[in-house]
N, CA, C and O atoms as a DFTB+ gen file, in Angstrom:
312 C
 N C O
     1  1      20.677      12.812     -31.227
     2  2      20.208      12.178     -29.971
     3  2      18.690      12.242     -29.967
     4  3      18.128      13.284     -30.306
     5  1      18.005      11.166     -29.596
     6  2      16.555      11.086     -29.555
     7  2      16.021      11.502     -28.137
     8  3      16.627      11.152     -27.124
     9  1      14.975      12.190     -28.088
    10  2      14.437      12.557     -26.853
    11  2      13.196      11.605     -26.505
    12  3      12.328      11.367     -27.345
    13  1      13.173      11.113     -25.298
    14  2      12.165      10.078     -24.925
    15  2      11.225      10.802     -24.027
    16  3      11.640      11.516     -23.114
    17  1       9.887      10.612     -24.296
    18  2       8.835      11.218     -23.434
    19  2       8.342      10.106     -22.465
    20  3       8.099       8.958     -22.838
    21  1       8.220      10.541     -21.214
    22  2       7.615       9.606     -20.189
    23  2       6.558      10.316     -19.418
    24  3       6.653      11.522     -19.191
    25  1       5.540       9.588     -19.004
    26  2       4.447      10.113     -18.123
    27  2       5.037      10.344     -16.727
    28  3       6.086       9.788     -16.402
    29  1       4.381      11.149     -15.912
    30  2       4.811      11.455     -14.615
    31  2       4.998      10.245     -13.693
    32  3       5.935      10.205     -12.895
    33  1       4.120       9.282     -13.808
    34  2       4.225       8.017     -13.029
    35  2       5.488       7.244     -13.457
    36  3       6.199       6.689     -12.619
    37  1       5.749       7.219     -14.756
    38  2       6.924       6.555     -15.279
    39  2       8.220       7.164     -14.707
    40  3       9.132       6.465     -14.266
    41  1       8.242       8.489     -14.742
    42  2       9.375       9.153     -14.250
    43  2       9.566       8.918     -12.798
    44  3      10.701       8.753     -12.351
    45  1       8.496       8.894     -12.023
    46  2       8.660       8.537     -10.595
    47  2       9.089       7.137     -10.441
    48  3       9.897       6.867      -9.552
    49  1       8.609       6.177     -11.255
    50  2       9.071       4.821     -11.154
    51  2      10.547       4.697     -11.457
    52  3      11.250       3.942     -10.785
    53  1      11.004       5.372     -12.389
    54  2      12.526       5.386     -12.731
    55  2      13.297       6.044     -11.582
    56  3      14.363       5.566     -11.196
    57  1      12.767       7.119     -11.047
    58  2      13.448       7.818     -10.050
    59  2      13.701       6.937      -8.788
    60  3      14.775       6.931      -8.186
    61  1      12.617       6.197      -8.446
    62  2      12.661       5.393      -7.242
    63  2      12.809       3.868      -7.491
    64  3      12.468       3.035      -6.651
    65  1      13.321       3.566      -8.658
    66  2      13.425       2.100      -9.097
    67  2      14.235       1.301      -8.049
    68  3      13.824       0.203      -7.672
    69  1      15.373       1.835      -7.579
    70  2      16.187       1.028      -6.692
    71  2      15.461       0.751      -5.375
    72  3      15.540      -0.343      -4.815
    73  1      14.738       1.798      -4.890
    74  2      14.010       1.698      -3.612
    75  2      12.940       0.591      -3.716
    76  3      12.726      -0.220      -2.816
    77  1      12.253       0.632      -4.961
    78  2      11.188      -0.334      -5.107
    79  2      11.559      -1.728      -5.283
    80  3      10.702      -2.608      -5.205
    81  1      12.916      -2.014      -5.541
    82  2      13.421      -3.328      -5.675
    83  2      13.704      -4.029      -4.345
    84  3      13.909      -5.241      -4.289
    85  1      13.709      -3.226      -3.277
    86  2      14.003      -3.729      -1.894
    87  2      12.756      -4.412      -1.261
    88  3      11.626      -3.952      -1.428
    89  1      12.987      -5.436      -0.588
    90  2      11.905      -6.203       0.047
    91  2      11.514      -5.515       1.372
    92  3      12.318      -4.802       1.972
    93  1      10.334      -5.732       1.788
    94  2       9.755      -5.138       3.028
    95  2       9.552      -6.228       4.060
    96  3       8.895      -7.228       3.772
    97  1      10.120      -6.054       5.304
    98  2       9.901      -7.055       6.334
    99  2       8.388      -7.116       6.805
   100  3       7.677      -6.115       6.711
   101  1       7.940      -8.247       7.286
   102  2       6.605      -8.419       7.767
   103  2       6.171      -7.364       8.776
   104  3       5.057      -6.841       8.737
   105  1       7.121      -7.073       9.697
   106  2       6.796      -6.131      10.768
   107  2       6.481      -4.713      10.176
   108  3       5.612      -3.993      10.668
   109  1       7.221      -4.361       9.114
   110  2       6.943      -3.042       8.524
   111  2       5.615      -3.038       7.786
   112  3       4.918      -2.024       7.783
   113  1       5.244      -4.174       7.146
   114  2       3.963      -4.309       6.496
   115  2       2.825      -4.159       7.581
   116  3       1.820      -3.480       7.371
   117  1       3.034      -4.773       8.636
   118  2       1.992      -4.682       9.738
   119  2       1.941      -3.228      10.233
   120  3       0.851      -2.811      10.625
   121  1       2.969      -2.446      10.254
   122  2       2.914      -1.040      10.672
   123  2       2.175      -0.263       9.607
   124  3       1.336       0.567       9.957
   125  1       2.430      -0.477       8.332
   126  2       1.719       0.191       7.281
   127  2       0.218      -0.175       7.341
   128  3      -0.640       0.684       7.134
   129  1      -0.074      -1.396       7.614
   130  2      -1.483      -1.852       7.677
   131  2      -2.199      -1.082       8.772
   132  3      -3.266      -0.513       8.545
   133  1      -1.617      -1.066       9.943
   134  2      -2.207      -0.360      11.015
   135  2      -2.440       1.092      10.777
   136  3      -3.517       1.622      11.051
   137  1      -1.429       1.736      10.265
   138  2      -1.558       3.231       9.937
   139  2      -2.596       3.464       8.884
   140  3      -3.531       4.230       9.117
   141  1      -2.484       2.859       7.764
   142  2      -3.331       3.111       6.616
   143  2      -4.817       2.767       7.019
   144  3      -5.731       3.566       6.813
   145  1      -5.001       1.574       7.585
   146  2      -6.372       1.194       7.930
   147  2      -7.036       2.084       9.019
   148  3      -8.246       2.313       9.029
   149  1      -6.177       2.558       9.913
   150  2      -6.667       3.506      10.907
   151  2      -7.147       4.787      10.322
   152  3      -8.186       5.331      10.698
   153  1      -6.358       5.262       9.384
   154  2      -6.718       6.548       8.761
   155  2      -7.990       6.339       7.851
   156  3      -8.856       7.214       7.840
   157  1      -8.120       5.223       7.104
   158  2      -9.260       4.971       6.288
   159  2     -10.503       4.928       7.120
   160  3     -11.506       5.548       6.766
   161  1     -10.469       4.191       8.251
   162  2     -11.630       4.071       9.201
   163  2     -11.985       5.451       9.720
   164  3     -13.155       5.832       9.767
   165  1     -10.946       6.201      10.114
   166  2     -11.231       7.535      10.592
   167  2     -11.869       8.446       9.590
   168  3     -12.790       9.186       9.934
   169  1     -11.430       8.422       8.404
   170  2     -12.014       9.307       7.325
   171  2     -13.416       8.810       6.922
   172  3     -14.322       9.606       6.675
   173  1     -13.566       7.521       6.864
   174  2     -14.938       6.998       6.484
   175  2     -15.923       7.377       7.657
   176  3     -17.058       7.800       7.434
   177  1     -15.451       7.211       8.812
   178  2     -16.291       7.518       9.995
   179  2     -16.644       8.948      10.011
   180  3     -17.777       9.290      10.350
   181  1     -15.719       9.833       9.655
   182  2     -16.034      11.304       9.672
   183  2     -17.034      11.637       8.537
   184  3     -17.738      12.643       8.623
   185  1     -17.100      10.833       7.515
   186  2     -17.983      11.164       6.424
   187  2     -19.376      10.711       6.791
   188  3     -20.337      11.096       6.125
   189  1     -19.518       9.917       7.817
   190  2     -20.866       9.472       8.228
   191  2     -21.504       8.484       7.272
   192  3     -22.728       8.391       7.182
   193  1     -20.696       7.775       6.584
   194  2     -21.235       6.788       5.616
   195  2     -21.986       5.690       6.303
   196  3     -21.590       5.286       7.396
   197  1     -23.086       5.166       5.707
   198  2     -23.787       4.046       6.356
   199  2     -22.855       2.834       6.337
   200  3     -22.081       2.661       5.396
   201  1     -22.924       2.033       7.330
   202  2     -22.171       0.795       7.437
   203  2     -20.647       1.014       7.543
   204  3     -19.846       0.130       7.238
   205  1     -20.286       2.229       7.988
   206  2     -18.808       2.496       8.148
   207  2     -18.194       1.553       9.148
   208  3     -17.011       1.232       9.041
   209  1     -18.959       1.099      10.117
   210  2     -18.396       0.211      11.134
   211  2     -18.148      -1.171      10.545
   212  3     -17.521      -2.003      11.201
   213  1     -18.602      -1.436       9.366
   214  2     -18.433      -2.804       8.768
   215  2     -17.246      -2.754       7.794
   216  3     -17.015      -3.739       7.093
   217  1     -16.512      -1.694       7.721
   218  2     -15.263      -1.594       6.887
   219  2     -14.235      -2.497       7.362
   220  3     -13.901      -2.501       8.547
   221  1     -13.694      -3.297       6.457
   222  2     -12.551      -4.176       6.832
   223  2     -11.349      -3.834       5.990
   224  3     -11.466      -3.490       4.813
   225  1     -10.187      -3.935       6.613
   226  2      -8.947      -3.625       5.892
   227  2      -8.090      -4.898       6.031
   228  3      -7.901      -5.386       7.145
   229  1      -7.574      -5.436       4.925
   230  2      -6.767      -6.674       5.045
   231  2      -5.488      -6.539       4.232
   232  3      -5.462      -5.896       3.183
   233  1      -4.484      -7.126       4.714
   234  2      -3.177      -7.184       3.953
   235  2      -3.377      -8.436       3.097
   236  3      -3.936      -9.453       3.508
   237  1      -2.849      -8.267       1.819
   238  2      -2.945      -9.335       0.879
   239  2      -1.522      -9.638       0.304
   240  3      -0.528      -9.156       0.847
   241  1      -1.434     -10.429      -0.786
   242  2      -0.169     -10.651      -1.393
   243  2       0.675     -11.687      -0.689
   244  3       0.148     -12.613      -0.072
   245  1       1.981     -11.533      -0.780
   246  2       2.836     -12.515      -0.193
   247  2       2.846     -12.523       1.339
   248  3       3.271     -13.494       1.965
   249  1       2.364     -11.409       1.935
   250  2       2.222     -11.343       3.385
   251  2       1.308     -12.483       3.908
   252  3       1.650     -13.183       4.861
   253  1       0.173     -12.638       3.271
   254  2      -0.797     -13.713       3.725
   255  2      -0.330     -15.111       3.434
   256  3      -0.859     -16.078       3.982
   257  1       0.717     -15.233       2.525
   258  2       1.265     -16.550       2.319
   259  2       2.367     -16.869       3.304
   260  3       3.022     -17.904       3.189
   261  1       2.593     -15.937       4.332
   262  2       3.595     -16.216       5.394
   263  2       4.998     -15.836       5.002
   264  3       5.920     -16.211       5.727
   265  1       5.244     -15.128       3.928
   266  2       6.680     -14.798       3.605
   267  2       7.269     -13.877       4.602
   268  3       6.579     -12.967       5.062
   269  1       8.494     -14.050       4.966
   270  2       9.177     -13.132       5.908
   271  2       9.435     -11.733       5.327
   272  3       9.489     -10.746       6.061
   273  1       9.593     -11.666       3.990
   274  2       9.783     -10.373       3.356
   275  2       8.780     -10.342       2.177
   276  3       8.404     -11.371       1.615
   277  1       8.381      -9.128       1.846
   278  2       7.359      -9.013       0.750
   279  2       7.824      -7.881      -0.153
   280  3       8.633      -7.050       0.260
   281  1       7.313      -7.841      -1.398
   282  2       7.730      -6.894      -2.332
   283  2       6.833      -5.568      -2.243
   284  3       7.191      -4.523      -2.786
   285  1       5.700      -5.683      -1.555
   286  2       4.844      -4.479      -1.372
   287  2       3.923      -4.661      -0.211
   288  3       3.687      -5.789       0.221
   289  1       3.391      -3.579       0.311
   290  2       2.401      -3.633       1.356
   291  2       1.068      -3.475       0.640
   292  3       0.557      -2.367       0.479
   293  1       0.507      -4.627       0.206
   294  2      -0.794      -4.663      -0.481
   295  2      -1.915      -4.639       0.504
   296  3      -2.002      -5.497       1.382
   297  1      -2.776      -3.662       0.367
   298  2      -3.895      -3.593       1.269
   299  2      -5.238      -3.577       0.506
   300  3      -5.348      -2.944      -0.544
   301  1      -6.248      -4.274       1.037
   302  2      -7.588      -4.334       0.374
   303  2      -8.563      -3.823       1.389
   304  3      -8.579      -4.264       2.538
   305  1      -9.387      -2.880       0.956
   306  2     -10.425      -2.366       1.839
   307  2     -11.752      -2.878       1.327
   308  3     -12.068      -2.759       0.143
   309  1     -12.530      -3.453       2.240
   310  2     -13.853      -3.974       1.905
   311  2     -14.894      -3.380       2.760
   312  3     -16.072      -3.707       2.615
């Protein structure tokens, strides 16, 4: 029998493969967006970085194309 080596992220991907194949409803993506962007803005604000008030957080991917279900909650911070 041959032994196969896999990196930690590969093992995690295999472990959660079935979960990652499921689609995410728009409403859930909106909840993730609200939570993640709120935390990012809070952390950036606490760091006192210049222009922290100009931080924008946007959902991308199939969500912005109006799909009812998406494969991932893709967020972009600018």
